[in-house]
N, C-alpha and C positions, 0 to 999 in steps of 0.2 A: 781122786784128784791126780793120782799118778798117771793114769791113762790120758787125761786131758793135758797134763803137762808134757807128756811125750808127744802128743799130737801137735800141740802148740809149738814146742821147740823144733819139731821136724818141719813144720810149715815155715817158720821163720828162717831156719837154716837153709831150706830148699830155696826160698825166695831170695835169700842173700847170695846163694851159691850159683844159681842158674845163669847161664850165659844166654842172652837174648840178642838176636840180630834185628829184631823188629822194635822200633821205638815205641809203638803203641803198647806192645806186650810189656816192655820195660816200664812204661808209665803205669800200667795196671798193677805190676808187681810193687812198685813204689807206693801206690795208693793202698794196696792191701797191707803192706807193712805199716803205713801210717795209721790205718784203722786198727790193726793189731796193737800198735803202740798206745793208742788212745784207750783201748780196753785194758791193757796191762797196767797202765798208770793207776788203776783202781785196785790192783791186786793186793792181797794181804801178805805179810811176811812169810807165812807158811806156803802160800802159793808161789812166791818168788823162789823159795827154797826148793819146792817141787820142780819148778822149771829148770833151775840150775842143776839139780840132781839128774833130771832127764837128759839134759845136754851133756853132762859129764859122763853118764853111762853110755850115751850114743857115741861120744868121742872115743871112749875106751873100746867099745865094740868095733868101731870102724878102724881103729889102729891095729886091731888083731887080724884084719883081713890081709890076704896076700897082696892085694893092690888097693890100698885105702883110697877112698875118694877125698882127696885133700881139700877140694873146694867145699864139699859138704862139711868136713871137719871145721874148716874156717868159718863156715856159716853158723855152726853150733857155737864156736868161740865168740863170734859176733853177737849171737843171741845172748850169751852170758854177759858180755860186756855192755850191751845196749839195753837189754830188757830185764836183767836180773838185779839191777841196782834200784832200789825203791827211790822214787822222787819225793823229796820232802818239801 
Protein backbone atom coordinates (compact mmCIF):
# COMPACT_ATOMS: atom_id res chain seq x y z
CA UNK A 1 0.00 0.00 0.00
CA UNK A 2 2.92 2.34 0.73
CA UNK A 3 4.15 2.33 -2.88
CA UNK A 4 0.67 3.01 -4.23
CA UNK A 5 0.18 5.84 -1.75
CA UNK A 6 3.52 7.35 -2.79
CA UNK A 7 2.59 7.13 -6.47
CA UNK A 8 -0.86 8.58 -5.92
CA UNK A 9 0.39 11.42 -3.72
CA UNK A 10 3.10 12.32 -6.24
CA UNK A 11 0.60 12.30 -9.11
CA UNK A 12 -1.79 14.58 -7.28
CA UNK A 13 0.99 16.89 -6.07
CA UNK A 14 2.48 17.12 -9.56
CA UNK A 15 -0.85 17.87 -11.22
CA UNK A 16 -1.59 20.50 -8.58
CA UNK A 17 1.85 22.10 -8.92
CA UNK A 18 2.53 22.05 -12.67
CA UNK A 19 2.25 25.32 -14.56
CA UNK A 20 0.50 24.90 -17.91
CA UNK A 21 0.42 27.50 -20.67
CA UNK A 22 -1.98 25.40 -22.70
CA UNK A 23 -5.66 25.52 -21.72
CA UNK A 24 -6.27 22.04 -23.13
CA UNK A 25 -3.47 20.59 -20.98
CA UNK A 26 -4.83 22.39 -17.93
CA UNK A 27 -8.29 21.00 -18.65
CA UNK A 28 -6.87 17.47 -18.92
CA UNK A 29 -5.04 17.95 -15.61
CA UNK A 30 -8.31 18.99 -13.95
CA UNK A 31 -10.08 15.99 -15.45
CA UNK A 32 -7.35 13.70 -14.12
CA UNK A 33 -7.66 15.21 -10.63
CA UNK A 34 -11.44 14.78 -10.74
CA UNK A 35 -11.02 11.10 -11.68
CA UNK A 36 -8.50 10.59 -8.88
CA UNK A 37 -10.86 12.31 -6.42
CA UNK A 38 -13.70 10.00 -7.44
CA UNK A 39 -11.54 6.95 -6.77
CA UNK A 40 -10.12 8.30 -3.50
CA UNK A 41 -13.65 8.88 -2.16
CA UNK A 42 -13.87 5.09 -1.80
CA UNK A 43 -10.61 4.82 0.17
CA UNK A 44 -10.50 3.22 3.60
CA UNK A 45 -9.11 4.97 6.67
CA UNK A 46 -5.79 3.04 6.45
CA UNK A 47 -5.52 4.09 2.79
CA UNK A 48 -6.09 7.75 3.73
CA UNK A 49 -3.43 7.42 6.40
CA UNK A 50 -0.99 5.88 3.90
CA UNK A 51 -1.57 8.74 1.44
CA UNK A 52 -1.07 11.32 4.21
CA UNK A 53 2.13 9.59 5.38
CA UNK A 54 3.47 9.48 1.82
CA UNK A 55 2.77 13.20 1.40
CA UNK A 56 4.37 14.09 4.71
CA UNK A 57 7.48 12.03 3.92
CA UNK A 58 7.77 13.63 0.48
CA UNK A 59 7.43 17.13 1.96
CA UNK A 60 10.12 16.38 4.55
CA UNK A 61 12.45 15.03 1.84
CA UNK A 62 11.86 18.03 -0.42
CA UNK A 63 12.52 20.46 2.42
CA UNK A 64 15.96 18.85 2.93
CA UNK A 65 17.01 19.81 -0.63
CA UNK A 66 19.29 22.76 -1.25
CA UNK A 67 16.65 24.23 -3.54
CA UNK A 68 13.27 22.78 -2.53
CA UNK A 69 10.55 22.69 -5.15
CA UNK A 70 8.01 24.82 -3.28
CA UNK A 71 5.31 24.31 -5.91
CA UNK A 72 5.55 20.54 -5.47
CA UNK A 73 5.61 20.92 -1.68
CA UNK A 74 2.40 22.93 -1.91
CA UNK A 75 0.97 20.26 -4.22
CA UNK A 76 1.60 17.65 -1.51
CA UNK A 77 0.00 19.94 1.09
CA UNK A 78 -3.00 20.35 -1.23
CA UNK A 79 -3.18 16.58 -1.56
CA UNK A 80 -3.33 16.22 2.22
CA UNK A 81 -5.93 18.94 2.54
CA UNK A 82 -8.15 17.82 -0.32
CA UNK A 83 -7.71 14.06 -0.54
CA UNK A 84 -6.80 12.81 2.92
CA UNK A 85 -9.96 13.81 4.72
CA UNK A 86 -12.53 11.05 4.39
CA UNK A 87 -15.89 12.21 3.07
CA UNK A 88 -18.71 10.97 5.29
